[in-house]
C-alpha positions as CSV (number, residue, x, y, z in Angstrom):
1,M,-22.3,9.3,-2.5
2,D,-19.6,11.6,-1.1
3,K,-17.7,14.0,-3.3
4,I,-14.7,16.2,-2.5
5,A,-14.6,19.8,-3.7
6,I,-11.3,21.7,-4.0
7,R,-10.6,25.3,-4.9
8,G,-7.0,25.4,-5.9
9,G,-4.2,28.0,-5.8
10,T,-3.2,28.0,-2.2
11,P,0.4,26.9,-1.3
12,L,0.4,24.2,1.4
13,K,2.2,25.4,4.6
14,G,2.3,23.6,7.9
15,E,2.8,20.1,9.1
16,I,1.2,16.7,8.4
17,K,1.4,13.7,10.6
18,I,2.1,10.6,8.5
19,S,-0.2,7.8,9.5
20,G,0.8,4.2,9.9
21,A,1.2,2.3,6.7
22,K,-1.9,0.6,5.3
23,N,0.3,-1.8,3.3
24,A,2.1,-2.8,6.5
25,S,-1.0,-3.0,8.7
26,L,-2.9,-5.5,6.6
27,P,-0.3,-8.3,6.7
28,L,0.4,-7.6,10.3
29,M,-3.3,-8.0,11.1
30,A,-3.3,-11.3,9.3
31,A,-0.3,-12.4,11.3
32,C,-2.5,-12.7,14.4
33,L,-3.8,-16.0,12.9
34,L,-0.4,-17.6,13.5
35,T,-0.8,-17.6,17.3
36,D,-3.4,-18.0,20.0
37,K,-1.9,-15.2,22.0
38,P,-2.8,-11.5,21.7
39,L,-1.1,-9.4,19.0
40,I,-1.2,-5.6,19.8
41,L,-0.6,-3.3,16.9
42,E,0.1,0.4,17.4
43,N,-0.2,3.2,14.8
44,V,-2.8,1.3,12.7
45,P,-4.5,3.9,10.4
46,Q,-8.3,4.3,10.4
47,L,-9.2,3.3,6.8
48,S,-11.9,1.3,5.1
49,D,-9.4,-1.4,4.0
50,I,-8.4,-1.8,7.7
51,E,-12.1,-2.2,8.6
52,S,-12.6,-4.8,5.9
53,M,-9.6,-6.8,7.2
54,G,-11.0,-6.6,10.7
55,E,-14.4,-7.8,9.5
56,L,-12.8,-10.8,7.8
57,L,-10.7,-11.7,10.8
58,T,-13.8,-11.4,13.0
59,Q,-15.6,-13.9,10.7
60,L,-12.8,-16.3,11.2
61,G,-13.2,-16.1,15.0
62,V,-10.6,-13.5,15.8
63,S,-11.3,-11.0,18.7
64,V,-10.6,-7.5,17.3
65,D,-10.5,-4.7,19.8
66,V,-9.9,-1.3,18.3
67,G,-8.7,1.3,20.9
68,P,-7.7,4.9,20.6
69,D,-4.0,4.1,20.4
70,S,-3.8,0.4,19.5
71,T,-5.6,-2.5,18.0
72,T,-5.6,-5.9,19.9
73,L,-6.2,-9.0,17.9
74,C,-6.5,-12.5,19.4
75,A,-7.1,-15.7,17.4
76,K,-7.4,-18.0,20.4
77,D,-10.6,-19.5,19.2
78,L,-10.6,-19.8,15.4
79,N,-14.1,-21.0,14.4
80,S,-13.7,-20.9,10.6
81,T,-11.0,-21.3,7.9
82,T,-13.1,-19.8,5.1
83,A,-12.7,-16.3,3.8
84,P,-15.9,-15.7,1.9
85,Y,-16.4,-13.8,-1.3
86,D,-18.6,-11.1,0.1
87,V,-15.6,-9.9,2.2
88,V,-12.7,-10.7,0.0
89,R,-14.3,-8.9,-3.0
90,K,-13.9,-5.6,-1.2
91,M,-10.1,-5.9,-0.9
92,R,-7.5,-8.0,-2.7
93,A,-5.3,-8.0,0.4
94,S,-7.7,-10.4,2.0
95,V,-5.7,-13.2,0.4
96,L,-3.1,-12.6,3.1
97,V,-5.1,-14.8,5.5
98,L,-4.5,-17.8,3.2
99,C,-1.0,-18.9,4.4
100,P,-1.4,-18.1,8.1
101,L,-4.6,-20.3,8.2
102,V,-2.9,-23.2,6.4
103,A,0.2,-22.9,8.6
104,R,-1.8,-22.9,11.9
105,A,-5.0,-24.8,11.1
106,G,-3.8,-27.1,8.3
107,E,-6.4,-25.7,5.8
108,A,-7.9,-22.6,4.3
109,H,-10.7,-21.8,1.9
110,V,-10.3,-18.4,0.4
111,S,-12.3,-16.7,-2.3
112,M,-10.1,-15.5,-5.2
113,P,-9.7,-11.8,-4.8
114,G,-12.5,-9.9,-6.5
115,G,-13.9,-13.2,-7.7
116,C,-11.5,-12.9,-10.6
117,A,-9.6,-15.7,-12.4
118,I,-5.9,-15.8,-11.9
119,G,-4.6,-13.2,-14.3
120,P,-3.6,-9.6,-13.7
121,R,-2.3,-9.1,-10.2
122,P,-2.2,-12.9,-9.9
123,I,-2.2,-15.0,-6.8
124,D,-0.6,-18.0,-8.6
125,L,2.8,-17.1,-7.0
126,H,1.2,-17.5,-3.5
127,L,-0.2,-20.8,-4.5
128,K,2.9,-22.2,-6.1
129,G,4.9,-21.2,-3.1
130,L,2.4,-22.8,-0.8
131,E,2.6,-26.0,-2.9
132,A,6.4,-25.9,-2.6
133,L,5.9,-26.0,1.2
134,G,3.8,-29.2,0.9
135,A,0.2,-27.9,0.7
136,T,-2.3,-29.4,-1.7
137,I,-4.2,-26.7,-3.7
138,T,-7.4,-27.1,-5.6
139,L,-9.6,-24.4,-7.2
140,E,-13.3,-24.8,-7.1
141,E,-16.2,-22.4,-7.8
142,G,-14.0,-19.3,-7.4
143,Y,-12.4,-20.5,-4.1
144,V,-8.8,-21.6,-3.3
145,H,-8.8,-24.7,-1.2
146,A,-5.5,-25.3,0.5
147,H,-4.7,-28.3,2.7
148,A,-1.7,-29.3,4.8
149,P,-3.1,-31.6,7.5
150,N,0.3,-32.7,8.7
151,G,1.8,-29.3,8.6
152,L,4.0,-27.4,6.1
153,I,7.6,-28.4,5.3
154,G,10.4,-26.0,4.7
155,A,11.7,-25.7,1.1
156,T,13.4,-23.2,-1.2
157,Y,11.0,-21.2,-3.4
158,T,12.2,-18.7,-6.0
159,F,9.6,-16.1,-7.1
160,P,9.6,-15.9,-10.9
161,M,8.7,-12.2,-10.4
162,I,8.7,-10.0,-7.3
163,S,5.5,-10.1,-5.4
164,V,5.0,-8.1,-2.2
165,T,1.9,-9.9,-0.9
166,G,3.2,-13.2,-2.2
167,T,6.4,-12.7,-0.1
168,E,4.4,-11.7,2.9
169,N,2.0,-14.6,2.6
170,L,4.8,-17.2,2.3
171,L,6.9,-15.6,5.0
172,M,4.0,-16.1,7.4
173,A,3.6,-19.7,6.2
174,A,7.2,-20.5,6.7
175,T,7.4,-19.4,10.3
176,L,5.5,-22.5,11.4
177,A,6.8,-24.9,8.7
178,K,9.1,-27.8,9.7
179,G,12.7,-27.0,8.9
180,E,14.3,-24.2,6.9
181,T,12.6,-22.2,4.1
182,R,14.4,-19.9,1.7
183,L,12.4,-17.4,-0.2
184,V,14.5,-16.2,-3.2
185,N,13.8,-13.1,-5.3
186,A,11.7,-11.9,-2.4
187,A,10.2,-8.4,-2.2
188,R,12.4,-5.9,-0.3
189,E,9.7,-3.4,0.5
190,P,9.8,-1.8,4.0
191,E,6.4,-3.3,4.7
192,V,7.8,-6.8,4.2
193,G,10.6,-5.9,6.7
194,D,8.1,-4.6,9.1
195,L,6.2,-7.8,9.0
196,A,9.4,-9.8,9.5
197,D,10.4,-7.7,12.5
198,C,7.0,-8.3,14.1
199,L,7.2,-12.1,13.4
200,N,10.6,-12.2,15.0
201,A,9.3,-10.4,18.0
202,M,6.6,-13.2,18.2
203,G,9.3,-15.8,18.2
204,A,10.0,-16.5,14.5
205,K,13.5,-17.0,13.2
206,I,13.8,-14.9,10.1
207,S,17.1,-13.6,8.7
208,G,18.0,-11.7,5.5
209,I,15.5,-9.0,6.3
210,G,15.8,-6.2,3.7
211,T,17.5,-8.4,1.1
212,S,16.1,-10.5,-1.7
213,T,16.6,-13.8,0.1
214,L,14.7,-14.5,3.3
215,V,15.7,-17.5,5.4
216,I,13.2,-18.8,7.8
217,E,13.8,-21.5,10.4
218,G,10.4,-22.9,11.3
219,V,9.3,-23.0,15.0
220,E,6.6,-25.0,16.7
221,S,4.6,-22.0,17.8
222,L,4.5,-18.2,18.0
223,N,3.7,-15.8,20.9
224,G,2.0,-12.5,21.0
225,T,3.8,-9.2,21.0
226,T,3.3,-5.4,20.8
227,H,4.4,-3.9,17.5
228,K,4.3,-0.3,16.1
229,V,3.4,-0.1,12.4
230,I,5.9,1.9,10.3
231,G,4.9,5.2,8.7
232,D,3.1,5.2,5.4
233,R,5.8,6.0,2.7
234,I,3.1,6.3,0.0
235,E,1.2,8.8,2.0
236,A,4.4,10.7,2.7
237,G,5.4,10.7,-1.0
238,T,1.9,11.9,-1.8
239,Y,2.0,14.9,0.6
240,A,5.6,15.7,-0.4
241,M,4.3,16.0,-4.0
242,A,1.3,18.0,-2.9
243,S,3.6,20.5,-1.2
244,A,5.9,20.7,-4.2
245,L,3.1,21.1,-6.7
246,T,1.4,24.0,-4.8
247,G,4.7,25.8,-4.2
248,G,4.4,25.0,-0.5
249,N,6.6,24.3,2.6
250,V,5.5,21.3,4.7
251,R,6.9,19.2,7.5
252,L,6.0,15.5,7.3
253,R,6.0,14.2,10.8
254,G,7.0,10.6,11.5
255,M,8.8,9.7,8.2
256,R,12.4,9.0,7.2
257,L,14.0,9.6,3.8
258,D,15.4,6.1,3.7
259,L,11.8,4.8,3.3
260,I,11.3,6.9,0.1
261,P,14.8,6.9,-1.4
262,T,14.0,7.0,-5.1
263,V,11.1,9.4,-4.7
264,A,13.3,11.8,-2.8
265,A,16.0,11.6,-5.5
266,F,13.4,12.4,-8.3
267,L,11.9,15.2,-6.3
268,R,15.3,16.8,-5.8
269,Q,15.9,16.4,-9.6
270,A,12.6,18.3,-10.1
271,G,14.0,21.1,-7.9
272,V,12.4,20.3,-4.6
273,Q,14.4,20.8,-1.4
274,L,14.2,17.8,1.1
275,D,15.8,17.8,4.5
276,E,15.6,15.3,7.4
277,E,15.2,16.7,10.9
278,G,14.8,14.2,13.6
279,N,12.0,11.9,12.6
280,D,10.5,14.4,10.2
281,I,11.0,15.3,6.5
282,L,11.0,19.0,5.5
283,V,9.7,19.7,2.0
284,K,10.2,23.0,0.3
285,A,9.1,23.8,-3.3
286,P,11.4,25.8,-5.6
287,K,10.6,29.4,-6.3
288,G,10.0,28.7,-10.0
289,R,8.3,25.9,-11.9
290,L,9.3,22.3,-11.3
291,K,11.5,20.5,-13.8
292,G,10.2,17.6,-15.9
293,V,11.7,14.3,-14.7
294,D,11.3,10.9,-16.3
295,V,10.3,8.0,-14.0
296,M,9.8,4.3,-14.3
297,T,8.0,2.2,-11.7
298,E,10.0,-0.6,-10.1
299,P,9.9,-2.8,-7.0
300,F,11.5,-1.2,-3.9
301,P,14.0,0.5,-3.7
302,G,12.8,1.8,-7.1
303,F,10.0,4.2,-7.7
304,A,6.7,2.9,-6.2
305,T,3.9,2.1,-8.6
306,D,1.6,3.5,-5.9
307,L,3.1,6.9,-6.5
308,Q,2.9,6.9,-10.2
309,A,-0.4,8.7,-10.6
310,Q,0.6,11.4,-8.1
311,W,3.9,12.0,-10.0
312,M,1.9,12.4,-13.1
313,A,-0.2,15.1,-11.4
314,L,3.0,16.8,-10.2
315,M,4.5,16.8,-13.8
316,C,1.3,18.3,-15.3
317,T,2.5,21.9,-14.6
318,S,6.2,21.3,-14.8
319,D,8.7,23.1,-17.1
320,G,9.3,20.6,-19.8
321,A,8.2,17.0,-20.3
322,S,8.2,13.8,-18.3
323,M,8.0,10.3,-19.6
324,I,6.3,8.0,-17.0
325,T,6.6,4.3,-17.6
326,E,4.5,1.8,-15.6
327,T,6.1,-1.7,-15.3
328,I,4.2,-3.2,-12.4
329,F,0.5,-3.2,-13.1
330,E,-1.6,-3.0,-16.2
331,N,-4.4,-0.4,-16.5
332,R,-2.8,2.0,-14.2
333,F,-3.2,5.1,-16.4
334,M,-7.0,5.4,-15.9
335,H,-6.5,8.8,-14.3
336,V,-5.1,10.2,-17.6
337,P,-8.5,11.1,-19.1
338,E,-9.5,12.8,-15.9
339,L,-6.3,14.9,-15.7
340,C,-6.8,15.9,-19.3
341,R,-10.3,17.1,-18.5
342,M,-8.5,19.6,-16.2
343,G,-6.2,20.8,-19.1
344,A,-3.3,18.4,-18.7
345,N,-1.3,17.5,-21.9
346,I,-0.7,13.7,-21.6
347,T,-0.2,11.2,-24.4
348,V,-0.2,7.4,-23.6
349,H,1.9,5.0,-25.6
350,G,1.4,1.5,-24.3
351,S,3.0,1.3,-20.9
352,S,4.4,4.9,-21.0
353,A,2.8,8.3,-20.7
354,L,4.4,11.5,-22.0
355,V,3.4,14.5,-19.9
356,R,4.1,17.9,-21.4
357,G,3.9,20.6,-18.7
358,V,1.2,23.3,-19.1
359,D,1.0,26.7,-17.6
360,K,-2.0,25.9,-15.5
361,L,-4.8,23.4,-14.8
362,K,-8.4,24.3,-14.6
363,G,-11.0,22.9,-12.2
364,A,-13.5,20.4,-13.5
365,P,-15.9,17.6,-12.4
366,V,-13.7,14.4,-12.4
367,M,-14.2,10.8,-11.3
368,A,-11.8,8.6,-9.3
369,T,-11.2,5.2,-10.8
370,D,-9.0,3.7,-8.1
371,L,-7.2,4.5,-4.9
372,R,-4.0,6.2,-6.2
373,A,-5.8,7.8,-9.2
374,S,-8.2,9.4,-6.7
375,V,-5.5,11.2,-4.8
376,S,-3.8,12.3,-8.0
377,L,-7.0,14.2,-8.8
378,V,-6.8,15.8,-5.3
379,L,-3.3,17.0,-6.1
380,A,-4.3,18.4,-9.4
381,G,-7.3,20.1,-7.8
382,L,-5.0,21.8,-5.2
383,V,-3.2,23.7,-8.0
384,A,-6.0,24.1,-10.5
385,E,-7.9,27.4,-11.1
386,G,-11.5,27.3,-9.9
387,E,-13.3,24.3,-8.4
388,T,-12.5,20.7,-8.9
389,L,-15.3,18.2,-7.9
390,I,-14.1,14.7,-7.4
391,S,-16.7,11.9,-7.3
392,R,-16.4,8.2,-6.2
393,V,-14.1,9.2,-3.4
394,Y,-14.7,6.0,-1.5
395,H,-11.6,4.8,-3.3
396,L,-9.7,7.6,-1.4
397,D,-11.0,6.4,2.0
398,R,-9.4,3.0,1.4
399,G,-5.8,4.4,1.7
400,Y,-5.7,8.0,3.0
401,E,-6.6,8.7,6.6
402,K,-8.4,12.1,7.2
403,V,-7.1,13.5,3.9
404,E,-9.3,16.6,4.0
405,E,-8.4,17.4,7.6
406,K,-4.7,17.1,6.9
407,L,-4.7,19.2,3.8
408,R,-7.1,21.8,5.3
409,A,-4.7,22.2,8.3
410,C,-2.0,23.3,5.8
411,G,-4.3,25.9,4.1
412,A,-6.0,23.9,1.4
413,N,-9.6,24.9,0.4
414,I,-11.0,21.4,0.5
415,E,-14.3,20.0,1.7
416,R,-16.3,16.8,1.6
417,R,-19.9,17.0,0.3
418,G,-22.5,14.3,0.9
C-alpha cells in the first residue's frame, strides 16, 4: 500500500494549475443518464472517485470514453437500472444516479451508500423529495427501490436541512418531470450552479441558479452538450493554505476568489495576501507567523466543511489560538490525534476543537482516516521538522489529482513510496 513521505521546511514557490472540481464532475457525469445524446465534459480530473463513477455508469450501459482533454458519455442504450453495492460502497456520491434513472427510465434500484442505514450523511432527503415528485419508494435488503412508471410530476419540496447531493439529485429529476418543480432551501454551492448551467445547455428550464430556491419547468427530453467543469475550490483552498503555512508565494491557475469567498476572508484575517490576476489567484504568506482565526463550517457561501481539516493544520503553528467548529458532519475530527502526534496542541470539545499554536511541528508516522484528513497531514508535513510518513493515502487519490507532482513543482520535498 502506497505511502507519502515529506521532509518539511521548504516554502512553496511557483504555480499550481487547479484541476476541475471533483464535486462538480460527479453529478455532471450522472446527468448523462437524462438523455440518449452524448454529453461531453471538459476539465474532468483524473481521480479514483471519477473512475468509480465511470465504472458504475458503464454497468448501467453508458458508453464512457475518456480522452486527453474531455470525457464523452452516452446513455443511448441503458441496459440496467441497478446500481450495485460493490460499486456504490466505494463512493457515497454514487447515489447521484438515483434520480436521473427514475426520471428517464421510470425506475431505479440503488444500494444505500456504503451499505449503511439511513443515518449520518442521510439520503432520506433525496427519497422524500423523490416521493414528493410522485415516485414510490421501498427499502429492501440494503437497496432503495424507486418507481415512477408514468413519469414524475412537478411539486414544491422544501429541504428541512441543506443538502448538496440532495439538491443535485432532485434538480436532475425535476428536469424531466411534468410541470413546475420548486426546490426550496436548496444548496447554493457553485457545483450545484455548474450542474444547473449544464442542464440548461442540454435544454432544461432552470431559474434561480445561485439562490436557495430553484424553479424547474419540466421538459419532455434533453439533448447532449459540451460543458467545461468549474475549477475545484476545495483544491484551491487547500493549496492556498499550503502556501500560507510554509511561508510561500504561489499562483493558483484557473481559480476565482468568488468561488472561495469565506476562505479568502479568513486567510486575509490570518495575515495572508490574496490577489486576483486574470483567471488566477496569487497567494503570499506574511513575513511573520500567521494569526489564529476562529472558523465555523457552514453551507456555501460559508466556510466549507471540506476545508476544515486543512484549516486546522494551518492553525497548528499560528500565533495564538483558533476555535474550529464543525456543524455539517459528525466524526470530522479524526485527524486531530494524528496532528497531535506531530506536536500540535489541539483539544476537542464536542463539535469544536481549540487549536493553540505551537512554534513548530515534528515529522512522524501518521495515518490518513479520510479524504480531507489525509491532505491536512500533507500540509502539516510540509512545515514539520524531519520526515512525515503518511499511510493509507488511497484516501488522498479520491480527491486530489497529482498532488505530489503539483507540490514538488513548487519546491516541496515529497515522494510516493510503494
